[in-house]
Structures are given as C-alpha cells and as structure tokens.
C-alpha positions in Angstrom: 8.6 -1.9 -5.8 8.8 -2.1 -2.3 11.7 -1.4 0.1 14.0 -3.6 1.2 12.3 -4.2 4.7 9.1 -5.2 3.2 9.8 -7.0 -0.1 9.1 -10.0 0.9 5.8 -9.1 2.6 3.6 -10.0 -0.4 5.6 -12.4 -2.4 3.8 -13.1 -5.9 3.5 -17.2 -6.8 1.5 -17.9 -10.0 -0.1 -21.0 -9.3 -1.7 -23.2 -12.1 -5.4 -23.8 -11.4 -7.6 -25.6 -14.0 -10.5 -23.8 -14.9 -12.9 -23.7 -17.9 -11.5 -20.7 -19.0 -8.2 -22.2 -18.9 -6.7 -19.2 -17.1 -4.1 -18.6 -14.7 -4.9 -17.1 -11.4 -2.3 -15.5 -9.7 -2.2 -16.3 -5.8 -0.4 -14.4 -3.3 1.4 -15.9 -0.1 2.0 -13.6 3.1 5.4 -14.2 4.6 4.9 -11.5 7.2 1.6 -10.3 8.6 0.3 -6.7 8.5 0.6 -6.3 12.1 4.1 -7.4 12.3 5.4 -5.2 9.1 3.3 -2.3 10.2 6.3 -0.1 11.6 8.0 -1.3 8.5 5.6 0.4 5.7 7.4 3.1 4.4 5.7 6.7 4.9 4.5 6.9 1.3 1.6 4.7 1.9 0.0 6.6 4.8 0.3 5.3 8.1 -0.6 1.6 9.3 -1.8 1.1 12.8 -1.7 -2.1 14.8 -4.9 -1.7 16.9 -7.2 -3.1 14.2 -8.2 -6.5 15.0 -7.6 -9.7 12.1 -11.4 -10.0 12.1 -12.1 -6.3 11.1 -14.3 -6.6 8.0 -13.2 -3.0 6.8 -9.3 -3.3 5.0 -8.9 0.0 5.7 -9.6 0.4 9.4 -5.8 0.5 10.3 -4.7 3.1 7.9 -4.1 6.6 8.9 -4.4 8.6 5.9 -2.3 11.8 5.2 -4.4 14.9 4.8 -3.8 15.4 1.3 -4.5 11.9 0.2 -8.1 12.1 2.4 -8.4 15.4 0.2 -7.7 13.8 -3.1 -10.5 10.9 -2.5 -12.6 13.3 -1.5 -12.1 15.4 -4.7 -13.1 12.2 -6.6 -16.0 11.4 -4.7 -17.4 14.6 -5.2 -16.7 15.0 -8.5 -18.4 11.7 -9.3 -21.1 12.8 -7.4 -21.6 15.6 -9.8 -22.0 13.6 -12.5 -18.4 13.6 -14.0 -16.8 10.4 -15.1 -13.2 10.6 -16.7 -11.2 12.3 -13.8 -7.6 12.9 -13.6 -5.3 13.3 -10.3 -1.8 15.0 -10.5 0.3 13.9 -7.4 3.9 14.0 -7.1 6.4 11.0 -7.2 6.4 9.5 -3.6 2.9 10.7 -2.6 1.4 7.4 -1.9 -0.9 7.0 -5.2 -1.0 3.4 -4.4 -2.9 3.8 -1.2 -5.5 6.3 -2.9 -5.5 3.5 -5.6 -6.9 1.0 -3.3 -8.9 3.0 -1.2 -11.0 4.1 -4.1 -11.6 0.7 -4.8 -13.6 0.3 -1.7 -14.9 3.9 -1.2 -16.6 4.1 -5.1 -19.9 2.5 -4.8 -21.5 0.2 -7.3 -23.2 2.2 -10.4 -25.5 -0.9 -10.2 -26.4 -4.1 -8.8 -24.3 -5.8 -11.6 -21.3 -3.4 -11.6 -18.9 -4.5 -9.2 -15.6 -5.3 -10.7 -12.5 -2.9 -10.8 -9.8 -2.9 -13.5 -6.3 -1.4 -13.1 -4.2 -0.3 -16.5 -0.4 0.1 -16.3 2.1 0.2 -19.3 4.8 -1.5 -17.3 5.7 -4.9 -15.7 6.9 -3.5 -12.2 3.7 -1.7 -12.0 1.3 -4.1 -12.7 3.0 -6.3 -9.9 3.2 -3.7 -7.6 -0.3 -3.0 -7.8 -1.3 -6.6 -7.4 0.9 -6.6 -4.3 -1.1 -3.9 -2.6 -4.4 -4.9 -4.0 -4.2 -8.4 -2.4 -2.8 -7.0 1.0 -5.9 -4.5 1.1 -8.5 -6.7 0.2 -7.7 -10.4 1.5 -11.2 -11.6 0.5 -11.4 -10.2 -3.2 -10.2 -12.0 -6.1 -7.5 -10.5 -8.0 -5.9 -11.7 -11.1 -3.3 -10.4 -13.7 -3.4 -9.8 -17.2 0.0 -9.8 -18.5 2.1 -11.9 -20.9 1.4 -15.4 -20.5 -0.6 -15.1 -17.3 -4.2 -14.7 -18.3 -7.1 -13.5 -16.3 -10.7 -14.8 -16.4 -12.4 -11.3 -16.6 -14.5 -12.1 -13.6 -12.2 -11.3 -10.9 -13.3 -8.6 -8.2 -10.0 -6.8 -9.1 -7.8 -7.4 -12.4 -4.8 -5.7 -13.0 -3.8 -5.5 -16.8 -0.9 -4.4 -18.9 -2.1 -2.2 -21.7 -0.2 -4.3 -24.3 -1.3 -7.7 -23.4 -5.1 -6.6 -22.6 -5.1 -5.3 -26.3 -3.4 -8.4 -27.7 -5.3 -10.5 -29.8 -9.2 -10.6 -28.6 -8.1 -10.9 -24.6 -10.2 -7.6 -23.9 -13.3 -9.5 -24.9 -13.9 -11.5 -21.9 -14.4 -8.2 -19.8 -18.0 -7.2 -19.8 -18.2 -3.5 -19.3 -21.3 -3.6 -17.5 -19.6 -5.6 -14.7 -17.2 -2.8 -14.0 -17.6 0.0 -11.7 -14.3 1.8 -11.8 -11.1 1.7 -14.3 -7.8 3.1 -12.9 -5.1 4.3 -15.0 -1.3 4.1 -13.6 0.7 6.8 -15.1 -2.0 8.4 -17.0 -0.1 10.6 -19.1 0.2 7.8 -21.1 -3.6 7.5 -21.6 -4.2 9.0 -25.0 -1.8 6.3 -26.5 -3.4 4.2 -29.0 -3.8 1.2 -27.0 -5.5 2.9 -23.7 -7.8 4.5 -26.4 -9.0 1.4 -27.6 -9.2 -0.2 -24.1 -11.1 2.9 -22.9 -13.6 2.7 -26.0 -14.5 -0.7 -25.0 -15.2 0.2 -21.8 -17.7 2.8 -22.9 -15.1 5.6 -21.6 -13.9 7.2 -24.9 -16.4 9.8 -24.3 -18.9 10.9 -21.4 -21.6 8.1 -20.8 -23.7 8.0 -17.9 -23.9 4.1 -18.0 -19.8 3.7 -18.2 -17.5 3.0 -15.1 -15.9 5.6 -13.6 -12.3 6.4 -15.0 -9.6 7.8 -12.7 -6.2 8.4 -13.9 -3.0 9.4 -11.7 0.2 10.5 -12.7 3.0 12.8 -11.3 3.4 14.6 -14.7 -0.4 14.6 -15.9 0.4 16.5 -19.2 1.9 15.8 -22.7 4.6 17.2 -24.8 3.8 15.7 -28.2 0.7 17.5 -29.0 -1.6 14.9 -27.9 -4.6 16.3 -25.6 -5.5 14.5 -22.6 -9.1 15.7 -22.9 -9.6 13.1 -25.3 -10.0 10.9 -22.2 -10.1 12.8 -19.2 -12.6 15.4 -18.7 -11.1 17.3 -15.4 -8.2 17.1 -13.2 -9.8 17.1 -9.5 -6.8 17.2 -7.6 -2.9 18.3 -7.9 -0.3 18.4 -5.0 3.0 19.6 -6.6 6.5 18.2 -5.2 7.4 21.7 -4.1 4.3 21.7 -1.9 4.9 18.1 -0.5 8.7 19.1 0.2 7.5 22.0 2.3 5.3 19.8 4.2 7.8 17.4 4.9 6.1 14.6 2.7 9.0 14.2 0.4 13.1 14.7 1.0 14.5 18.1 0.9 16.2 18.6 -2.3 19.4 20.5 -3.1 20.1 21.5 -6.8 23.7 21.9 -8.6 23.7 22.5 -12.2 27.0 21.7 -14.1 27.5 23.1 -17.6 28.8 19.9 -19.3 30.1 21.5 -22.7 28.0 18.9 -24.7 26.7 20.8 -27.9 23.3 19.6 -28.7 22.6 22.4 -31.4 22.6 19.9 -34.2 20.6 16.8 -32.6 17.3 16.3 -34.3 13.9 16.0 -32.6 11.8 13.1 -32.1 8.3 12.3 -32.6 7.5 13.0 -29.0 9.3 16.2 -29.3 12.6 15.4 -27.4 16.0 14.7 -28.6 16.6 11.9 -31.1 18.3 9.4 -29.0 20.8 8.3 -31.2 21.9 11.8 -32.3 21.7 13.1 -28.7 23.8 10.1 -27.5 26.8 10.6 -30.1 26.9 14.2 -28.4 26.6 13.2 -24.9 28.6 10.1 -24.8 32.3 11.5 -25.5 35.5 11.0 -23.1 35.6 14.5 -22.5 31.5 14.8 -21.4 31.6 11.9 -19.5 34.9 13.0 -17.7 33.3 15.9 -16.5 29.9 14.2 -15.4 32.0 11.7 -13.0 34.4 14.7 -12.1 31.6 16.7 -10.9 30.1 13.9 -9.0 33.4 13.4 -7.2 33.7 17.2 -6.5 29.8 17.7 -5.3 28.7 14.1 -4.1 31.3 11.6 -3.7 30.0 11.3 0.1 26.4 10.1 -1.1 25.8 6.5 -0.5 23.1 6.0 -3.2 23.4 8.0 -6.6 21.2 7.0 -9.6 22.4 8.0 -13.0 20.4 8.7 -15.8 21.9 8.0 -19.3 20.6 8.4 -23.0 21.0 5.0 -24.3 23.0 1.5 -23.9 26.1 3.1 -25.4 26.1 6.1 -23.1 25.5 3.5 -19.9 28.6 1.7 -20.8 31.0 4.7 -21.5 29.8 6.3 -18.2 30.0 3.3 -16.1 33.6 2.5 -17.5 34.4 6.2 -16.7 33.0 6.1 -13.4 35.0 2.6 -12.7 38.2 4.5 -14.2 38.2 7.0 -11.1 37.9 4.1 -9.0 34.2 4.2 -8.2 32.2 1.2 -8.0 29.3 1.9 -10.6 27.2 -0.9 -11.6 24.5 -0.4 -14.4 20.7 -1.6 -15.0 19.2 -1.6 -18.6 15.7 -2.9 -20.1 17.5 -5.8 -21.1 19.1 -6.8 -17.7 17.5 -10.4 -16.8 14.9 -9.8 -14.1 16.9 -12.3 -11.6 20.1 -10.1 -12.0 18.2 -6.8 -12.0 16.7 -7.8 -8.6 20.3 -8.5 -7.3 21.4 -5.3 -8.4 18.7 -3.6 -7.0 18.9 -5.2 -3.4 22.6 -4.7 -3.4 22.3 -0.8 -4.2 19.4 -0.8 -1.3 21.9 -2.1 0.9 24.2 0.6 -0.3 27.0 -2.1 -1.0 27.8 0.1 -4.0 27.5 3.9 -4.4 26.4 4.2 -8.1 23.9 2.7 -10.2 23.8 3.8 -13.9 20.5 3.2 -15.9 18.6 4.8 -19.0 14.9 4.9 -18.7 14.5 2.1 -16.7 13.8 3.9 -13.2 11.7 6.8 -14.6 8.6 5.4 -13.6 7.0 3.2 -11.1 10.4 2.6 -9.2 10.4 2.6 -5.1 14.2 3.1 -4.2 13.8 5.3 -1.4 17.4 5.1 -0.1 18.6 7.6 -3.4 20.2 10.4 -2.0 21.6 11.7 -5.3 20.5 11.8 -9.0 22.7 12.7 -11.6 20.9 14.0 -15.0 23.6 12.9 -17.2 21.3 13.4 -20.4 19.6 16.7 -21.5 15.9 16.6 -22.4 13.2 19.1 -23.6 10.6 17.2 -21.6 9.6 18.6 -18.3 7.5 15.2 -17.7 11.1 13.5 -18.0 12.9 15.9 -15.7 10.4 15.4 -13.0 10.0 11.6 -13.3 13.9 11.5 -13.0 14.3 13.6 -9.9 11.2 12.3 -8.4 13.2 8.7 -7.9 15.1 10.7 -5.2 12.5 12.6 -3.3 11.2 9.6 -1.2 11.6 9.7 2.7 14.4 7.4 4.1 16.0 7.3 7.6 19.7 7.5 5.9 19.2 10.7 4.2 18.3 14.2 5.2 18.1 15.4 1.5 18.6 14.5 -2.2 21.2 15.9 -4.2 20.3 16.7 -7.9 23.1 17.3 -10.3 21.9 18.6 -13.7 24.6 18.3 -16.5 23.4 21.4 -18.5 24.2 21.3 -22.2 26.2 24.6 -23.3 23.1 25.4 -25.6 20.1 26.3 -23.5 17.8 26.8 -26.3 15.0 24.2 -26.2 16.5 22.5 -23.1 14.6 21.9 -19.7 16.8 22.3 -16.5 16.1 22.1 -13.0 15.9 25.6 -12.6 13.2 25.8 -15.3 10.8 23.7 -12.9 10.9 27.2 -10.6 10.1 29.3 -14.0 13.8 30.2 -14.3 15.9 30.4 -17.5 17.4 27.0 -18.2 20.7 28.2 -18.6 20.7 29.6 -14.9 23.4 27.7 -13.1 23.0 27.1 -9.5 25.6 25.7 -6.6 23.7 23.4 -4.2 20.6 25.6 -4.0 17.5 24.3 -2.1 13.8 24.5 -3.1 13.8 27.5 -1.0 17.0 29.4 -2.6 15.4 28.8 -6.1 12.0 30.2 -5.3 13.6 33.1 -4.0 15.8 33.5 -7.2 12.4 33.3 -9.3 11.0 35.8 -7.1 13.9 38.1 -7.7 13.9 37.5 -11.3 10.4 38.4 -11.8 10.8 41.8 -10.0 13.3 42.7 -12.9 12.0 44.5 -15.9 11.3 41.4 -18.1 7.9 40.9 -19.7 6.9 37.7 -20.8 3.7 37.2 -23.3 2.5 33.7 -24.4 4.4 33.8 -27.6 7.0 36.5 -27.4 9.9 37.4 -24.9 10.0 41.1 -24.3 13.2 42.4 -22.5 12.5 46.0 -21.3 15.4 48.4 -22.6 15.4 51.5 -21.5 17.7 52.9 -24.0 18.8 51.9 -27.8 22.3 51.4 -25.8 20.7 48.8 -23.4 19.6 47.1 -26.8 22.8 47.0 -28.5 24.6 45.9 -25.4 22.6 42.9 -24.9 24.4 39.7 -26.2 21.8 37.2 -25.2 20.6 37.2 -28.9 24.0 35.6 -30.1 23.9 32.8 -27.7 22.3 30.5 -30.0 24.1 31.3 -33.2 27.3 31.3 -31.4 26.9 27.7 -30.3 26.8 26.5 -33.9 29.6 29.1 -35.1 32.9 30.3 -34.4 32.4 33.5 -36.4 31.5 36.7 -35.3 27.6 36.5 -36.1 25.5 39.2 -34.4 22.0 39.5 -34.2 20.1 42.3 -35.5 16.3 41.7 -35.2 14.1 39.2 -34.6 15.2 36.0 -36.4 18.0 38.1 -38.2 21.7 37.7 -38.0 24.5 39.6 -39.8 28.3 38.4 -40.3 30.4 41.6 -41.6 32.8 41.2 -44.1 35.7 43.4 -45.9 34.7 47.0 -46.9 31.0 47.0 -45.6 30.3 44.0 -47.3 28.3 41.6 -45.2 25.8 38.4 -45.2 22.5 38.4 -43.9 20.9 35.4 -42.2 17.0 35.6 -41.8 14.0 33.5 -41.0 11.3 34.2 -43.5 7.7 32.7 -43.8 7.5 30.0 -46.8 4.2 29.3 -48.8 3.5 25.8 -47.5 5.7 25.6 -44.7 4.0 26.5 -41.3 7.5 26.8 -39.5 9.0 28.8 -42.3 12.8 28.6 -43.8 16.2 30.5 -43.5 17.4 32.5 -46.2 21.0 34.0 -46.6 22.1 36.8 -48.6 25.2 38.6 -49.4 25.2 42.1 -49.5 28.1 44.0 -51.5 29.1 47.4 -50.1 29.5 49.7 -53.7 32.4 52.3 -54.0 31.4 55.8 -53.7 30.0 57.2 -56.7 29.1 54.1 -58.6 25.4 54.3 -57.7 23.1 56.1 -55.3 22.8 53.3 -53.2 25.6 52.1 -50.9 24.9 48.5 -51.6 24.6 46.4 -54.5 21.4 44.4 -54.8 21.1 41.2 -52.5 22.4 37.9 -53.9 20.7 35.0 -52.6 23.5 32.4 -51.1 21.2 29.7 -49.7 17.6 28.5 -48.6 17.5 25.9 -46.0 14.5 24.8 -43.8 16.8 24.4 -40.7 18.9 27.1 -38.8 21.9 24.9 -38.2 22.4 24.2 -42.0 22.0 27.7 -43.1 24.6 28.9 -40.2 27.1 26.3 -41.5 26.4 27.2 -45.4 27.2 30.8 -44.6 30.3 29.9 -42.5 31.6 27.8 -45.5 31.1 30.6 -47.9 32.6 33.6 -45.9 35.6 31.3 -45.0 36.3 31.2 -48.6 35.7 34.6 -49.8 36.2 36.6 -46.8 39.7 37.4 -44.8 39.8 35.2 -41.6 41.0 38.0 -39.1 37.6 39.9 -40.1 35.0 37.1 -39.3 37.0 34.8 -36.7 35.3 35.5 -33.4 38.4 34.2 -31.4 40.9 36.5 -32.9 43.1 38.1 -30.6 42.6 41.8 -31.8 38.7 41.4 -30.6 40.2 41.4 -26.8 42.1 44.5 -27.2 40.9 48.0 -26.5 38.5 49.8 -28.6 39.3 52.8 -31.2 38.8 56.2 -30.7 36.3 56.0 -33.5 34.5 53.4 -32.0 34.1 55.2 -28.7 32.9 58.3 -30.1 30.2 56.5 -32.3 29.0 54.6 -29.4 29.0 57.7 -26.9 26.6 59.6 -29.5 23.9 57.4 -27.7 25.2 57.4 -24.3 24.9 61.0 -23.2 27.5 63.5 -21.7 26.8 62.2 -18.3 27.7 58.3 -19.2 30.2 58.0 -21.6 32.4 55.0 -22.4 36.1 54.5 -21.8 38.5 52.2 -23.4 38.5 50.3 -20.1 34.7 49.6 -20.2 34.5 47.6 -23.7 36.6 45.6 -26.0 37.1 46.5 -29.4 35.2 43.1 -30.5 32.2 43.8 -28.3 32.5 47.6 -29.8 32.5 46.5 -33.5 29.2 43.9 -32.6 27.7 46.8 -30.8 28.2 49.3 -34.1 26.9 46.5 -36.6 23.6 46.1 -34.3 23.2 49.9 -34.8 24.2 50.3 -38.4 21.5 47.2 -39.3 18.4 48.1 -37.4 18.7 48.4 -33.7 17.0 52.0 -33.5 14.1 50.8 -35.4 14.0 47.8 -33.3 14.1 49.5 -30.3 11.3 51.7 -31.4 8.9 48.5 -32.0 10.0 47.1 -28.7 9.2 50.2 -27.1 5.9 50.1 -28.9 5.2 46.8 -27.8 5.7 47.6 -24.4 3.5 50.7 -24.0 0.4 48.9 -25.8 1.2 46.1 -23.2 1.1 48.5 -20.4 -2.6 49.6 -21.5 -3.6 45.8 -21.3 -2.0 45.2 -17.8 -5.0 45.6 -15.7 -6.5 42.6 -17.9 -3.5 40.3 -17.8 -0.5 41.8 -16.2 0.0 39.2 -13.6 -0.2 36.4 -16.2 2.3 38.3 -18.3 4.5 38.7 -15.7 4.5 35.3 -14.7 7.1 32.9 -16.0 5.3 30.3 -17.9 6.4 26.6 -17.2 5.9 24.5 -20.0 3.6 21.5 -19.2 2.0 23.2 -16.0 -0.7 21.3 -14.4 -3.9 22.6 -12.8 -7.1 21.7 -11.5 -10.1 21.8 -13.6 -11.6 21.1 -17.0 -9.4 19.8 -19.7 -10.0 20.8 -23.3 -10.4 17.7 -26.2 
C-alpha cells in the first residue's frame, strides 16, 4: 500500500461496463498528477523527475532508477537473451520491486508479433491492488484489468493482474491464450511451487523450459523454501540477489538496531507444522501467557517506549487479544488488525497508524508481505519461529526509509529454548541463543567475524567444537541445554544423542537415540542400568533393563523423569538441590585434577559440587572415547581443509539465497 501522502494518487474504482464477455473492467482515476506528486513518491520506487512532458511516449522517461534496479533489469534481459525463460529475482523488502516489475513490462520485447500481453500473479488482495495502481500509472495508454473475486478480466487486456486463487477457480484460466502472452510476473515468488501456481504455469507452458513459452520472472525478498519443495520446479535460475544488509549499508534501507530478550517461553513440547514451523495452536498456548506477555510489554517500555510506530507480530487471534490487553493495562494505546478485520475498518486503523496517532499496532501475519508502512520505527517479534523467511518478512516491515525515523529497533522475544529457533542473530550466522543489546548491523557483523576466528568447525550436518583436552570437553555444558529445558533433573549429555541421569549407589538411567528399522528419524530408548554389589558378578552392572521406547525426545525425557521420581531419592536427581551449589569434595577435586596436570589444578573456588558431579559422570560414561573420536574427526578435516576449509568454517545460514541455477 502506498504511504499516506500518495495513497489517493491512484484511487481504484470498479466500473460496470457491458461487454460480450460479461467481465468487469477496472478503471483508475487519478486525483493528483504524476508531476504534482513526484516529490511525494517514496524513495523505494526510484526517483521521479518532473522535467518530462505529458506528451512523452515513454512512460519511464521521467524515472531515474537506482543503480541496483538497473543492474537487476539488465540481468533479466541478458538471461532472456541467452535463452533462459524461468528467472528469479531476490530483492530485500523496500527495494522497489514494483518499479522493476513495471519496467520489465515495457523492456521485455514480444517473442512474436502475436505475443504482447503481460500477466501478474499474486496471492493476496493487497498485492493485486498495489500492482494495479502502479501499472495504471506507468502505462496510461494500456488496458489494465484485474481477475480477483467477483471482478473478472476479459483475458485480452495488455496487462492483467490476477489473484492466484481466482485464476484457478472454475474455468477462469481458459480465457487466457498462452500464445498471446510475452511475460508472466510473480510477486512474492517463494510461493511459486504451491499447487495453484504450478497449475497456472502449466497452462502458460511454463511447467518446464520451452522456447515458445512466455518469459517468467518471479520476485521475492525470501526466495527460498522451508517445506522441502524445490523452487527449481518453477524457476531455473536466480539472476539477481541483493541482501537487506547490503541495502542498509548503501543507505537504500533504514538503519536497524537489534535487541534480543529472553522471554522464558518454553517451546520444547510444541509440535511442527507441515511447513516446518511451529504448530500455531500449540505455540499460542506457550507464548500467550500473562508472564510472557508482561515480559514483552515491559521490554518494549524499557527499550523502545520513545518509538512512535511499533508493529507487533503475534501467533494467532488469541495471542493478539492477550498482548493488546496487556499493553493497555500498562497504559499504552495499542490497537490491532487481523485477517478478519473489515477492509474499511482496517484502512482507518492503518491511516491513524501512519499519522502516528497511536504508538503500537498488533497483528498476526497480516503484514508479513506486501505492506508498505514506512513510518514503522520499531518491530516487536512476539512469536518465535523456525522460518528464516518469516523472520526476514517480519523485520522487513520496518526497513523502509521515512523522514521521521533514523533507524528501526527490532526487539526479538527469544524463546528460552534455542533448539530449532531462528532469531535475528541467526541472520548474521550467529548462534540463535546469542543475546544482543541494541546491536547495529555492523555490530553483528563484527560479532560474527569474532566468532568465526574461534576454534569452532562446522560441517553440513555436524557441529564440531575443537576441544584441546578431555577436560575442555567435560567442562562444556552446552549439550545439556536442550534436555534441561525440558526436565528439572540433573541429566548429563555423555555422547552424541546420549544422556545419563545418575541414581543411588552407581545405578543410572541411560537415554539414547537409535536408528529404528522403517523409521528414518530414529527413536529414543531409555534403559536402567543397576550397579551390582561387589563379589556378586565379574561385571559391575546388571544387564540393562529397558524402560521405554518413544518416537519423540520430549516424551522420552518425561517418561524417564516419572520413573526416576518414583524410584530414586529426590535429593540425588533434582537439579535445583542446594547441595549442588556448595563446594566440591576433596575426592571430586582429586579425581578431576588427574586430567588437569600439575600446573593447572582446580581449587574449591573454581567449581561447585554439582558441576563436579556432572563432569565426573561424563568421564565415567565415555568422555575419553568421545574426545578421541572428535580429535580423529578434527585431524581428518584438517587434511581436507585445502578442498573446503572456508566452506566448513563459514557459519551456514539456513535458506541462503545466491545467484545461479536452481536444482529441480
């Protein structure tokens, strides 16, 4: 949607016109001239010059493109010239993809004398209407029609903008003759491999590369997928990519500062949806609590109360209700918009928000794509996500330039469990649990660089930490982070996918992940291993007794905890016992110092009794063997470093977009 100053520049008015096809043709009235509004057009669309005359035949004579916009267009034209047909463009939110769209319509020439029409596809009403306004302004001499809902296009217009749902409804697509189209443009093209899009592409001969098909150009700020569907099924190559970090550095987008706040929400038991993100209903129950909502509001008050226009992203309607009420309880005028908000009411709320009449606007998923509210100077991510795409879409709402702001403050409410979470630091290759305080893009880049200089090696599937000694390994407690977010018992990780909970007299429970036949992901098996009295057997332990087998880690941990609480003394297994914070025993220190050497011995001031107990458990249950295996892996990797050292050392960011061919 256009900013307030230009919102009425191209007002949409459907006009009933009788025709043999019985379609409605959209007419657009201009209440302001392009010359009068030139200075008001936002920076995202390039610069409009007022020196052109009304009689200029070229609609783009007065537009001065940004350097990267012209580079992008040339990349598309060169790729088409080389025979490619299905192209992708990756551009950050706020980069002005609409002006690139409209430029391509004129600059991509007809494949034949017959092919001259253009089709623009989008999946949301706002995107359809936005494209219609811009096309009508850019091409006043071309016919522009919409295919959406009850509005039906004729199929013969110079430019047709269609919602993907409507064009696939009934037989509406049949009126579009593929031979008459030179170009198909797809907005928010990360959706392009959804069934509706694929059916439409097949109709136009774009389901595979064909010499006689129209050109296909898809544009998105997040040109990647998380659900396993390959974009290569619809796009052959990405011809241009400009990241939001580059655009911030070049001052085409607003400066951004990031703050992460640990919200205490525990998502360890939240299931996964079909698209790989958290299940909405389960996530809402965890996030939408009085405690978490108060932490969110208090964080905003402490870090961003001076901000004029804050956009808050929630999980669902219930979360919107809970968080909006919490803001109001703290005296903040917070209002909300949902997908069910009537269009007129939504427009009034957005207009008031643009005029900065209230400071906080709460929503869930309404403004992740195709929304232009450049005055947003703060974004609160009140919902955790596993999707880097969604994260970028959300923070992108605050990156547009606006004269009333110097930067946008992103407040990321990070869940207490980092496993599987994508946070703002992960966009820079940092650990998702990294907490930052008003960090700029430059700060995070420097932090990433400093992390990469440490002895951390990363392969595609395994995270290797370089331990210089067995003691470094047993002192590392990062392996307990996941299980201790689920359990209050003193579990210790003793190997890859293997954990131990110690009971009385040397007895312990062992939980491990094993591969199961017919189950690609494996299953979790828990066993109790009882210590035997001396002299009873040559073995120190009885044969393991299986306690349970489950398909999920959380169920396995909860089952083991229930068994342990019923059979083991609470004082031994409870992680929060006061004795664990006391000084270590002499026996513990002597045992551990055998690994330290004469010049680096531990004292009672260096470690607690609980920490010492955990470290000894690791040693007794395989730390030495694990260290040897890791050390061997490290040596093998060092031998291969000439072939891929940089690739292994660079933090792999999930869903990374790069220029080049895509695999199907």
